[in-house]
C-alpha positions as CSV (number, residue, x, y, z in Angstrom):
1,M,-29.8,-25.0,-31.3
2,S,-28.2,-25.8,-27.7
3,H,-27.4,-23.0,-25.4
4,A,-24.8,-23.2,-22.2
5,V,-26.3,-23.5,-18.9
6,P,-25.3,-20.1,-17.0
7,T,-23.2,-20.5,-14.4
8,I,-22.8,-18.5,-11.0
9,L,-19.8,-16.6,-12.5
10,D,-22.5,-15.7,-15.5
11,V,-24.8,-14.2,-12.6
12,A,-21.7,-12.4,-10.8
13,A,-21.0,-10.7,-14.2
14,A,-24.3,-9.9,-14.8
15,A,-25.1,-8.1,-11.1
16,G,-21.4,-6.6,-10.7
17,V,-20.5,-8.8,-7.8
18,S,-18.1,-11.4,-6.9
19,K,-19.3,-15.0,-7.0
20,S,-19.1,-15.5,-3.1
21,V,-21.7,-12.7,-3.0
22,V,-24.1,-14.2,-5.1
23,S,-24.3,-17.7,-3.1
24,R,-25.1,-15.8,-0.2
25,A,-27.6,-13.6,-2.0
26,L,-29.5,-16.5,-3.5
27,A,-29.0,-18.4,-0.2
28,G,-30.3,-15.8,2.0
29,A,-27.4,-15.5,4.0
30,Y,-27.1,-12.4,6.5
31,G,-25.2,-9.4,6.0
32,V,-26.1,-9.0,2.1
33,A,-27.4,-5.5,1.0
34,P,-31.3,-5.8,0.1
35,A,-30.5,-3.7,-2.9
36,T,-27.4,-6.1,-4.1
37,V,-30.2,-9.1,-3.1
38,E,-32.6,-8.0,-5.8
39,R,-30.2,-7.3,-8.2
40,V,-28.4,-10.8,-8.1
41,K,-32.1,-12.4,-8.2
42,Q,-33.0,-10.3,-11.5
43,A,-29.7,-11.6,-12.9
44,A,-30.3,-14.8,-12.2
45,S,-33.7,-14.8,-13.3
46,D,-32.8,-13.1,-16.5
47,L,-30.1,-15.6,-17.2
48,G,-32.4,-18.5,-16.1
49,Y,-29.9,-19.7,-13.6
50,V,-30.6,-22.5,-11.1
51,A,-28.3,-23.0,-8.1
52,N,-26.7,-26.1,-7.7
53,A,-27.7,-27.7,-4.0
54,N,-24.5,-28.7,-3.5
55,A,-23.1,-25.5,-4.1
56,R,-25.3,-24.0,-1.6
57,G,-24.4,-26.1,0.9
58,M,-21.0,-25.4,0.8
59,S,-21.6,-21.9,0.6
60,A,-23.1,-21.8,4.1
61,H,-19.8,-23.4,5.3
62,R,-18.1,-19.8,5.7
63,T,-14.5,-19.1,6.7
64,H,-14.8,-15.4,7.6
65,T,-11.5,-15.0,6.9
66,V,-9.2,-12.5,5.1
67,G,-5.7,-13.4,3.7
68,A,-3.4,-10.3,3.8
69,F,-0.5,-10.5,2.2
70,V,2.6,-8.2,3.2
71,R,5.7,-7.7,1.9
72,D,8.0,-7.5,4.7
73,A,6.3,-7.3,8.1
74,S,10.1,-6.9,9.6
75,T,9.9,-3.7,8.7
76,P,7.8,-0.9,10.8
77,F,5.8,0.2,7.9
78,Y,4.2,-3.3,6.9
79,G,4.1,-4.4,10.6
80,H,1.8,-1.4,11.7
81,L,-0.3,-2.1,8.4
82,L,-0.6,-5.5,9.7
83,T,-1.3,-4.9,13.1
84,A,-4.2,-2.7,12.0
85,F,-5.7,-5.1,9.6
86,Q,-5.8,-7.7,12.4
87,L,-7.4,-5.3,14.8
88,R,-10.2,-3.8,12.3
89,A,-11.3,-7.8,11.1
90,A,-11.6,-8.9,14.6
91,E,-14.0,-5.7,15.0
92,R,-15.8,-7.1,12.0
93,G,-16.0,-10.8,12.8
94,Y,-13.0,-12.2,10.7
95,R,-9.8,-13.3,11.4
96,V,-7.0,-12.5,9.4
97,V,-4.1,-15.1,7.9
98,T,-1.0,-14.0,6.9
99,A,1.7,-14.4,4.0
100,T,4.9,-12.1,4.0
101,G,8.5,-12.4,3.0
102,A,11.5,-10.8,4.2
103,G,12.0,-8.0,1.9
104,S,13.4,-10.4,-0.5
105,F,10.2,-11.7,-2.1
106,S,10.3,-12.3,-5.9
107,I,7.5,-11.1,-7.6
108,A,7.0,-14.3,-8.6
109,E,7.0,-15.6,-5.1
110,E,4.7,-13.0,-4.0
111,R,2.3,-14.3,-6.9
112,R,2.7,-17.6,-5.2
113,A,2.2,-16.6,-1.9
114,L,-1.2,-14.8,-3.2
115,E,-2.4,-18.5,-4.6
116,T,-1.2,-20.0,-1.5
117,L,-3.8,-17.6,0.8
118,V,-6.7,-18.6,-1.8
119,A,-6.0,-22.0,-1.7
120,L,-6.9,-21.7,2.4
121,R,-10.1,-20.5,1.4
122,V,-10.1,-16.9,2.3
123,E,-13.0,-15.3,1.5
124,G,-11.0,-11.9,0.7
125,L,-7.6,-10.8,-0.1
126,I,-5.6,-7.5,1.1
127,V,-2.6,-7.0,-0.8
128,C,0.0,-4.8,0.6
129,S,2.9,-4.8,-1.5
130,G,5.0,-1.5,-2.9
131,A,6.6,-3.9,-5.8
132,L,3.7,-6.2,-6.9
133,P,2.3,-4.8,-10.1
134,V,-1.2,-4.3,-10.6
135,E,-1.2,-7.0,-13.3
136,D,-0.5,-9.7,-11.1
137,V,-3.1,-8.9,-8.6
138,L,-6.1,-8.4,-11.3
139,P,-6.6,-12.4,-11.5
140,F,-7.0,-12.6,-8.2
141,A,-9.8,-9.3,-7.7
142,Q,-11.4,-11.5,-10.6
143,R,-11.9,-14.2,-8.2
144,I,-12.7,-13.1,-4.7
145,P,-13.1,-9.2,-2.9
146,T,-9.3,-7.7,-3.4
147,V,-8.3,-4.2,-1.7
148,V,-4.6,-3.0,-2.2
149,A,-3.5,-1.3,1.0
150,G,-0.7,1.5,1.2
151,R,0.0,2.4,-2.1
152,P,-1.7,4.4,-4.9
153,E,-3.2,2.1,-7.2
154,R,-6.2,3.8,-9.8
155,D,-7.3,0.7,-11.7
156,E,-10.9,0.4,-11.8
157,S,-11.1,-3.2,-11.2
158,V,-9.8,-3.3,-8.0
159,S,-10.1,-1.3,-4.7
160,S,-7.4,0.9,-2.9
161,V,-6.8,2.7,0.4
162,Y,-3.5,4.6,0.4
163,C,-1.7,7.9,1.8
164,D,-1.4,10.3,-1.0
165,E,2.1,9.8,-1.9
166,H,2.3,12.9,-4.8
167,G,0.5,15.2,-2.0
168,G,3.1,14.2,0.9
169,G,6.3,14.3,-1.3
170,T,5.1,17.8,-2.9
171,A,4.3,19.2,1.0
172,L,7.7,17.6,2.3
173,A,9.7,19.5,-0.5
174,D,7.5,22.9,-0.2
175,R,9.0,22.6,3.6
176,V,12.7,22.4,2.5
177,A,11.9,24.7,-0.4
178,D,10.5,27.5,2.5
179,L,13.4,26.9,4.7
180,G,15.7,28.7,1.8
181,H,18.0,25.3,0.6
182,E,18.8,26.1,-2.8
183,R,20.7,22.6,-3.7
184,V,19.3,19.4,-2.7
185,A,19.7,15.8,-3.1
186,V,17.0,13.4,-3.6
187,F,17.7,9.8,-3.0
188,T,15.3,8.0,-5.4
189,V,14.0,4.2,-5.5
190,A,13.5,2.5,-9.1
191,R,9.6,1.9,-9.6
192,S,10.7,-2.0,-9.8
193,G,12.2,-1.4,-6.1
194,S,9.1,0.2,-4.7
195,L,6.1,1.8,-6.4
196,T,5.3,4.0,-3.2
197,Q,8.8,5.4,-2.6
198,S,9.5,6.1,-6.5
199,A,6.3,7.9,-6.5
200,R,6.8,10.1,-3.6
201,T,10.2,10.8,-4.5
202,D,9.7,11.7,-7.9
203,A,7.2,14.3,-6.4
204,M,10.0,16.0,-4.0
205,A,12.1,16.3,-7.0
206,R,9.7,17.9,-9.6
207,Q,8.5,20.0,-6.4
208,L,11.6,20.9,-5.6
209,G,12.6,22.0,-9.3
210,A,9.2,24.1,-9.6
211,R,10.3,26.0,-6.6
212,G,13.8,26.8,-8.6
213,V,15.8,24.3,-6.2
214,D,18.8,22.7,-7.9
215,V,17.9,19.0,-7.9
216,V,20.7,16.3,-7.3
217,L,19.0,12.9,-7.9
218,V,21.0,9.8,-6.2
219,R,19.7,6.3,-7.4
220,L,20.0,4.5,-4.6
221,E,20.5,1.4,-6.5
222,D,23.5,2.6,-7.9
223,H,25.1,2.6,-4.0
224,G,24.3,-0.7,-2.9
225,D,20.3,-0.6,-2.5
226,D,20.7,-1.2,1.4
227,P,20.1,1.5,4.3
228,R,22.9,0.3,5.9
229,R,25.4,0.9,3.2
230,L,24.9,4.4,2.1
231,D,28.3,5.8,2.5
232,S,29.1,6.0,-1.5
233,A,25.6,7.6,-1.7
234,V,26.7,9.9,0.9
235,D,30.3,10.8,-0.5
236,H,28.7,11.4,-3.7
237,V,26.9,14.1,-2.4
238,V,29.7,15.6,-0.8
239,A,31.6,15.4,-3.9
240,V,28.7,17.4,-5.9
241,G,29.0,20.2,-3.6
242,G,26.9,23.1,-2.5
243,V,24.1,20.3,-1.4
244,T,22.6,21.4,2.1
245,A,19.6,19.0,2.6
246,I,19.0,15.1,1.6
247,M,15.6,14.0,1.0
248,A,15.3,10.3,1.6
249,P,12.2,8.1,0.4
250,S,12.0,6.7,3.8
251,D,12.5,6.9,7.3
252,H,14.4,4.0,7.4
253,W,16.8,5.3,4.6
254,A,16.9,8.4,6.3
255,V,18.5,7.0,9.4
256,G,21.1,4.9,7.2
257,V,21.9,8.7,5.7
258,L,22.4,9.9,9.5
259,E,24.5,6.7,10.3
260,A,26.6,7.3,7.1
261,M,27.0,10.9,8.2
262,R,28.0,10.1,11.7
263,R,30.9,7.9,10.2
264,R,32.1,10.8,8.4
265,G,31.6,13.5,11.5
266,L,29.0,15.0,9.6
267,R,26.0,16.1,11.6
268,A,22.1,16.9,10.9
269,P,21.2,19.5,10.6
270,E,24.7,21.4,11.1
271,D,26.1,20.0,7.8
272,L,23.3,18.8,6.1
273,S,19.7,18.5,6.8
274,V,17.7,15.1,6.4
275,T,14.1,14.4,6.0
276,G,12.5,11.1,5.9
277,Y,8.7,9.3,5.0
278,D,6.8,7.7,6.7
279,G,6.3,9.1,10.3
280,I,6.1,5.8,12.0
281,M,7.7,4.2,15.3
282,P,10.5,3.5,16.4
283,F,11.8,6.2,13.8
284,A,9.1,8.8,14.9
285,T,11.0,9.6,18.3
286,E,12.8,12.6,19.9
287,L,15.9,10.3,19.9
288,F,15.8,10.8,16.4
289,G,13.9,13.7,15.9
290,I,14.0,13.3,12.2
291,T,11.6,15.5,10.1
292,S,8.9,13.5,8.1
293,W,5.6,12.9,6.5
294,R,3.4,10.7,8.5
295,Q,1.0,8.1,6.9
296,P,-1.8,7.6,9.0
297,L,-1.5,3.8,8.7
298,D,-4.1,2.5,11.6
299,V,-6.4,4.7,9.4
300,I,-5.4,3.1,5.9
301,G,-5.3,-0.6,7.6
302,S,-9.1,-0.1,9.2
303,L,-10.6,1.5,5.8
304,S,-8.7,-1.5,4.1
305,V,-10.7,-4.3,6.1
306,D,-13.8,-2.4,5.8
307,D,-13.6,-2.2,2.2
308,V,-12.9,-6.0,1.5
309,V,-15.3,-7.3,4.3
310,D,-17.8,-4.9,2.5
311,Q,-17.5,-6.7,-0.8
312,I,-17.6,-9.7,0.9
313,D,-20.7,-9.1,2.4
314,G,-22.2,-7.4,-0.5
315,V,-22.5,-4.1,0.8
316,T,-20.4,-2.6,-2.1
317,S,-19.7,-4.1,-5.6
318,R,-17.6,-1.9,-7.3
319,A,-13.8,-0.5,-6.7
320,T,-13.3,2.4,-4.7
321,H,-10.0,4.4,-4.6
322,T,-9.3,6.0,-1.2
323,A,-6.9,8.6,-0.9
324,I,-5.8,9.3,3.0
325,D,-3.8,12.8,3.9
326,G,-0.6,12.6,5.6
327,T,0.7,15.0,8.0
328,L,4.1,16.5,8.5
329,V,6.2,15.6,11.2
330,P,8.5,18.5,12.5
331,G,11.9,17.4,13.5
332,R,15.7,18.5,14.3
333,T,17.1,17.2,11.3
334,L,15.9,20.0,8.9
335,A,16.7,23.4,9.5
336,P,17.0,26.5,7.8
337,R,19.7,26.7,4.9
């Protein structure tokens, strides 16, 4: 009876590491943890694997490049994360190659962008998209070290680094409730539009309800799904009556709310209090004075790079999930009822 010749993928699976780590461990390359080297060698020995000389030669030509996909680099959130990726990668001796859309990428286009990055022989991937389902990320995570950055992702097959959306939405809702607001509009985003914004606004609504606040849910996709066209959403809130505060899913949306209010002669917080989320420049300025919840994007970006580089170098072999706490940003737009 003949037996299939074991491959490097078999060794990687048996040792619980990526194919690239197996290559470097068996080649004696620098940067692979001794315990990982021993585990790889033991797996190779148990399977009877013999490294191919050509493959060993190819593994020596490393790119020291990490591919980063960001959904929309034109927005402050993704732009800040991308900058954090580049700064930390340089400190770790890596370059960042980026693929990005302009907020109009379809899910199929995002998958193709990841394929393009892999084709450039990047050694690891950082995926930063609030829309791409994890099911579309996992095939890449099975091929090369991958980290999902900026959103909660609990799948045990892929690492993630993110701000605690539930904790942030809950804490911000508590702030609104503590100031005596009894009827609050929460502007929600569908999960298909943004997994992160959907999660935080859901947490806001749930906590307000738990505090006895009457919640008016406003689905933004029913009002044009564009921060620059929120007139009908604000009109709806005014028509409902009794609402004293609006909680927006991001600072970007909050600015749209404030602009729509201004066009109607309404002021914040005199007529309606308004909160945002993200707490990053240029919106986190005294000029806007938006009450918000700050995500530590520099920390999220830095830890995401550390995670993927540690996977590449064989320092870690298992997926980790790191939640980072945010902080309240007091502002002028939220006041007692």
